[in-house]
N, C-alpha and C positions, 0 to 999 in steps of 0.2 A: 291113635289118629293117623291119617294117611301121611301127614308130613312129619310124624314122630320118628325117632331113631329105631323103634322096635315095631314098626307097622306090620300087622298080620292081616292080610286080606280075608282070612277065614274067620276072624274074630267077629262074633255077632255085633252088628252095628248098634242095637238097642242096649248093649251092655258097656259100650265105650265110656259113657259118663257115669257108670255105676261104681259103687264103693269098691267092689272087688277089683276094679281096674285102676284104682287111684292109689298113689303113694305120696303122702305129704312130706316134703323135704325142705330144709332151709336152703336159701339161695346158694350157699357154698357147695353143699352136697348135691344139689340139683345139677350144678354145672359139672361136678365130678362124674356123676352117674351118667350124664347124657353126652359127655365129650366123646369125640371120635365116633360119632354116630352110635353111641351106646355099646360099643364093642367090649368095654371092660366089665359090663354088668348085664348078664342075660336076664330074660324074664323069669326063669326058674330061680336065679339067685335073688332077684328083687322080691319075689313072692316069699321066699324063705326068710329074708331079712324082715319083711313086714310081719309075717306070722310069728317069728321068734320074739320080736319086740312086743307084739300084742299079748303073747303068752306071758312074758315077763311082767308086763303091767297088770294083766288080769290076776296073776298070783299075788301081787302086792295089794291090790285094792279090794279084792273079794267080789262076790256076785253083784251086789248092789252098785258098787263103784264101777264094775265092769259095764253094766247096763248104761249107767249115766255117761261113762267115757265113750262107749260106742255111739250113743246118740249124739254127743257133742262132735265126735269125729266125723260121723256121717253128715251131720248138718253142715259142718265147716267144709267138707268135701263138696257139698251141693252149692255152697256159697262160692267156692272157687270156680266151679263149672259155670255158675251164673256170671261171674266176673269175666270169664273167657268168652261166653256167648254174647254178652253185652259189649265186649271189646272195649272195656273201660280205658285201656291205655290209649285208645284213639278216639275217645269220646269228643274231644275238642274238634277233631276233623269232621266227625259226623254232624255235630251241631252247627259248625261253621257253614257247611254246604246247604243246610236247611234254613239258614237265616240270612242268606244272601238276597240281593234284589230279585233274582230269579232262582228260587230254590230248586236243587237237584240232588240226586243221589246216584252213586254207581249201582249197578245191578247187584253187586256183591253186598253192599251196605243195605240195600232194600230187602234182599232175600234174608240177610242176617236178622233184620228187625222182625220179619215174619216168623223165622225159626225161633227167635227168642220168645215171641208171643206164644207160640205153640208149646214151647218148653215150660213156660210159666203156667200156662193153663193146665198142663198135665201133672203139675207137682201137688203133692199132698203133704203140706207142712205140718210138723208136730206142734199144733197150737197150744197144747197144754204145757209144753216145756219152753217154747220160744214164741209166746203170743205176739210180742212186738215185731219180731222179724217176720212172722207169718203175715201180720197185717201190712207190713211195709211191702212185702212181695206181692200181696193181693192188690194193693194200691197201685204198684208199678204196672201190674198186668192190666188194670183198668185203664190207666193213662195211655199205655202202649197200644191197647186195643183202639182207643179213640184216635190216636195218632195214625195208625194204619188205615182205619176207616177213612180218615180225612185225606191221606195220601191217595187212596184209591178213588176218592170222590173228585179231587181237584187236579189230579195229574194223570199222566200216562207213562207206561213202561215201554221204552223203545228197545233197540237191540241190546245195548249195554248200560242203560241208565234210566232212571225215573226223573221226570221233570214236570214242574207245575205247568198246567195249560195256560196259554196266552191267546184265548179265543179272539180277543180284541184286535189281534194282528192278522188273523186269518180270514176275515170276512171282507166282502166287497165294500166299496166306499159307502159308508153310512155313518156319519159323525155321531148321530144320536145313539144308535145301537152300539157303536164302538165305545162310547163313553160309558154306557151301561155295563158292557163287558169288562171295561177297565176297572170299574167300581167293584164288580164281582171278583176280579183277579186280586185286587188289593185286600178285599175282605178275606179271601181264602188264604192269602199270604200272611195276614196278621193273625188269623186263627192258628195257622201252622206255627208261627213264632211263639204264640202263647202255649201251644201244646209241647213244643220243645223245651220251653222253660219249665213246664210242669213235669215233664219226663225227667229232666235233669234234677229237679227237686226230689222226685221219687227215687232216683238212684242214690242221691245223697242221704235220703231217709233210710234206705236199706243199709247203707254203710254205717250210719249212726246207730241203728238198732243192733247191728252185728257187734259193734264195739260195746254196747250196753249189756247184751245178753250172752255173748259168746266169747269174743276176743277183744280186749280193751285196746290193743295195738293194731287192730286190723286196718290196713292201708294208712298206717301212721305216717309213713314216709311218702307214699304215692299221692295221698289226698283223694 
C-alpha cells in the first residue's frame, strides 16, 4: 500500500490485497519487520521467509493438511483485509458522526464505506468450509448496501464531507411546509440511526463467526 514501508508504484493495484502480497505476523515481529521504514527486511527476504515456512509446514501436514491450511490462511488473510477496509479501530468515530443531531461524514469515511461495499460484493466466500462466516459477510454487505442507499437518498456530498439534508432550513417562510420537512428530516435521521445499529451488529456477527469457525481468539483483546 502507498503508505507502507515497501511501497512499489509498479505493483498491480488489484493484487495488493491478494494472498501473495500478505504476510501474517505476530505484533512483535510485525514491529521488527517494519521498523526504520522496513530497511531491515526487503521484499525478497520476506517472500523467502514466507515460502520457507510454508514449505516446512507442508512437509509436516501432507497434501490434505496443506490444502486445509492454505484455505484457512487465505480466509484469515481476507478477514484481516476486511478489518482494515472496515477500519474497525475507528468504528466508534464513524458511528459517532452518524448518530449526532445532524449526521455527517468526512469524504474519506464516506468513500471508504462505498469501497468496502464494492469489496464485499466482489468476494466469493468458501461457503462449504466457512458457512457461518460467509453468511455473516453476506449479511453485512446487505446492511451496508441499505446504509449507502440511505446516505445517498437523504444527504449530499459537498467538497470534503457528506451531511444529511436539512431542507426545512432552506425554504422561504412557510411554517406548514417547514414542519413537514422537519418531520421528513427526523424520519431520515432515525432510519440512519437504526441502520448504523444494524451495521454494527453485522460487524459483531462477522467477528463472532470468525471466532467460531476460524480463530477462537480473533480480536480477543480489541473487542
